[in-house]
N, C-alpha and C positions, 0 to 999 in steps of 0.2 A: 399492435405488436402481438405476435403469437407467443404462447407459453412454451417454455423449454420442455423437451421430452422428460428430462430428469432434473427438475429444479433443485437447487441447493438451498438448504435452510440452516439457519443458526438457531440453536435452542439454548436459551439462557434462563437464569433464575429458576432452576429446578423444573424446567418444562413449562413455566408460566408465560414466558415470552418467546415467540418464534418470529424470526425475520427471514425474508428471502434474500439470498445473496445472488448478485449478478454474475459473479465469476469465482474462480477458486481463490484469487487474491482477495476479493471482497469478503469471501467466507473467512479466510484467515484473519483479516483485519478485524472483522466483527467478532469472531470467536475469541480473539485475544484482547478485545476492547481497545484496539489501536485505531479504529476508524476516526476517533476524535483528533488524532495526530495529523490528519490530512490538512485541515485548515492551518495548523501550525507550520507544517512543511510549506504550504503555499505562501504564507506570510514571510517565511524565511527566504524563499526564492525571490519573492517580490522585493524584499529589502536588499538582497544581494544585487539584483539587477538594477536597482535604483542607484547603486554606487558606481555603475559602469559609466565612465566618462571618456574612455579612450580604448583603442584596440588592445594595448598591453593589459589594461585592467580587465577587459573582456576575456582575454586568454586565461588570466589568473582565476577569475570567477568560474570560467568553464572547467578548469582543472578541479576546483572545489566541488562543483556539481557532478562532474564525472566520478570522482571518488565517492561522494555521498550516494549517488544513485547506483553505482556498482555494488556498494555494500548493502544497500536496501534490496536490490534484486537478488543478491546472493542469499541474504537472510530469508526473503520470501520464498525462494526456490527450495531452501533447506526445510522450511516449515511446510511447504506444500508436499515435499517428499515424505515427511513424517506423518502428515495427515493421510496421505494416500496409502502408506504402509499400514497404518492402523485400520483403514477401511477394508483392506484386502484380507 
């Protein structure tokens, strides 16, 4: 895999810890220490999907997922805009 021209890095712990980020979303998650929430979110999705026994139940679970991910995407977009405005 080739290196990115302008790699993103997350600096933590007063410059003692530096991590490379794969994307702007990864950067935001790591910068805000939210990357640990990904396994929790995956477990939530798995638990919800395990409850689907019928098509009507699937539709209800899909509505919950749609609302959840719409909010997550909105929040991440707003955070990305704030990070980009600070960078400029």
